[in-house]
N, C-alpha and C positions, 0 to 999 in steps of 0.2 A: 504494500500500500504506500502511496506517495505521501510525503509530508505536506506538500503544497499541491492540492488537486488542481488539474487543469480545467478551464472553463469548458462547458459543453460546446460542441461544434455549432457555430452560428450565434453563440451568445456573445454580447459585447464584452470586451476585455475590461477588467476592473481598473479603476483609477489608481494612481499611486497611493492616495490616502486610504482607499479601500484595502489595498494590498498591505499597507502598514498596519492597519487595524486588525486584519486577518492574521498577520504574523504575530502581533502582540497577543491576540486571543489564543493562538496555538501555543505560544511560549508559556502562557499562564496554564493552559491545559496540561502541557507536559510536566510542568512543575507540580501541579496538583497530583497527577498520576504517580510521579516519583515519590512524593511525600506520603501519599496514601499507602504505597507499597512499603515504605520505610517505617512509618509510624502508625499506620492505620487511620481510619476515618476519625475516630474519637481523639486520636493524638495529633491531629492536624487542624490548624485554624486557617481562616482566610488570610490573616496577616502573615502566617508562615508561608503560604503559597505566594503571596505578593512578594515577600522578601526573596524567596528562591527564584522567582521570575525576574527580579530586578525592577519591580515597579512599586509604586506606593499603594496603600490601601484604597485611596480614592479612585485610582485607576482600576484596581480590581473590581470595585463595586460599580464602576461605570459600565463594565462589560458583563458582570455576573451577579446574580442575586445572592448566591451562597456558595460554599465550598464545593458542594456536590455538582452544582451547575457548571463549575469551571471545567469539568472534563468533557463537556458536550462537544466542543470543537474537535477534540481528539477522536471521539467516537464517530463524529460526522465525517471526518477526513476519510475514513475507510469507505463510507457510503458514497462519498463524492468520487472517490477513485474508481470504484466498481461501476458506477453509473457512467463515468467518462469512458471506461473501456467498452461498455455496452453501446454507448452513443457512437463510438468509432467503428462499429461493426459495418462490414460491407453491405450495401443494399442488396436485397434478394436473399439474404441468409434467413433460414427458417428461425422463427422466434425462439423455440425451445433450444435449438443449437446455439444461438447467440447468447441466451441467458446462461446456459451451462458453461460456455467458453469464458464469458466474463467472470462468472463466479469462481471458476478454477484459477483464473489469472489473479483475481483480486485476493483470494484467500490462500494462495500458494505460499509456501515457506522455502524458497530456493536457497536462502542463506540465513546466517545467524541473525542479521538485522531484522529480516522479515519475521522470523520466528519470535524474536524478542517483542515485536509489536503485537503479535497475537497473544503472547503470554501476558502482556500488559493489559490487553482487553479482558483476558481470562480473569486476572486479578480484580479488575473493576466489576465484572459480572458476579464474581463470588462475593465481593463486598456488598453489591446491590441486593443480594438475597435478604440481608438483615437491615437494609437501610432504604425505607420507602422513597426518600428524596432522590437518592442516586438511581433507584429503579425507575422513577418517573422520568429522569433525564434520558435513560436508555430507551424507554418506550417513546418518548417525544422525538428523539433522533430517528427512530425507525418510522414513525408516522410521517415526519417531514421528508424522509428519504422516499417513502412510497409515493407521496404526492409529487415530488420532483421527477419520479421515474415514469409517471403516466405519459407525458408527451414523448418520452423516448420509446416506450413500448408501442405507442400509437403510430409513430413513424415507421417502426419496424414491421408492424402488422399491415401497413399499407394505408393510404389516405382514405380509402373507402371502407375500411374495416369498422365493425361495430365498436363504438367508444367503450361499451361495457367490457369487451374483450381486452382492451388495452388496460383498463383499470384492474380487471381480474388478474392479468399477467403481472402487473406491477405489484399487486397485493401478494400473489403467490411467491414471487421472487423475493420480496422483502421478508415475508414470513419464513421462507426456507432458510435464509441466511440467519435471521434472528433465532429461530429454533435450533439451528445447527450450532451457533455460537453458544447459546445457553446450555445446550446438551454437553458440548465439549468442555465448557467451563466447569461443569460438575464432575469431570473426570480428570485423570492424570495422563490422558492420552497425549502423545506427542503432536507437534504441529504438522507433521507429515504422516502419510500412511492411510490405511483404510478407515480409521476413526478420527481423521483430521477434520478441521472445519470445512475444508473444500469438499471432501468426499461426503461428509454428512449433509452439507447444503445441497449438493447435487442429488443425493438420495431423496431429500425432502422435496426438492423442486419436482422431480419426476413423479413422485406420489401425488403431489398437489395438482399438477397439470393433468395427470391421468384420471383424476376424480376418485370418488370413494371406491374401496375394494368391494367386490361382489359379496352379498350377504350369504348366510348359510342356506337361504332359500333358493340359491341359484338364480337370483334375479327376478323370481316370481313374487308377486304381491303376497304377503302373508294372508292365510285364510282367516276367516272370521271365527268367533267363538262357536 
């Protein structure tokens, strides 16, 4: 996952001021994640995060409501990266193929740096289990990612496609990644291999796109009493 996600194709380039603000937000987010890993949520204050990031408390609160909110940009960076990969897909590629390819690329751990970023997310998700505020940040990031994904899936499904299909594809892809990351975070599985985030996400996506599994009735309507 890239630290500075690229804008989607066709999107206006951010101004210098916007890039500086985004960089500051990401610096604070990294500082927050580092301190949470070192001292835990309870052992970290917003002032600690600001100090580690090299900014004042007023700057911290200009960007974030609380210490949990501070990791939002770090979590969102992964979503932005995978969405950019999907948006760069060659026209004519089948949507399921494009989604799987982008997921595998975004969640891959080809080197120690990529694996470290996944481990950082795992630590945050584990902490979120017992912290409603941090969990809310994770769900908000996923909701925002899904909304931003809709125009990308709409383009890939073709201009005349049913808008509902684009929304369903965006929801399925977002849910697949979220469930995969949450499942992986609850284990000690490595960042690569059959139980890695990438493989789990692809399995989830295939199941969601295929629809519900056949019932024990073999697809027949259950008989009445």
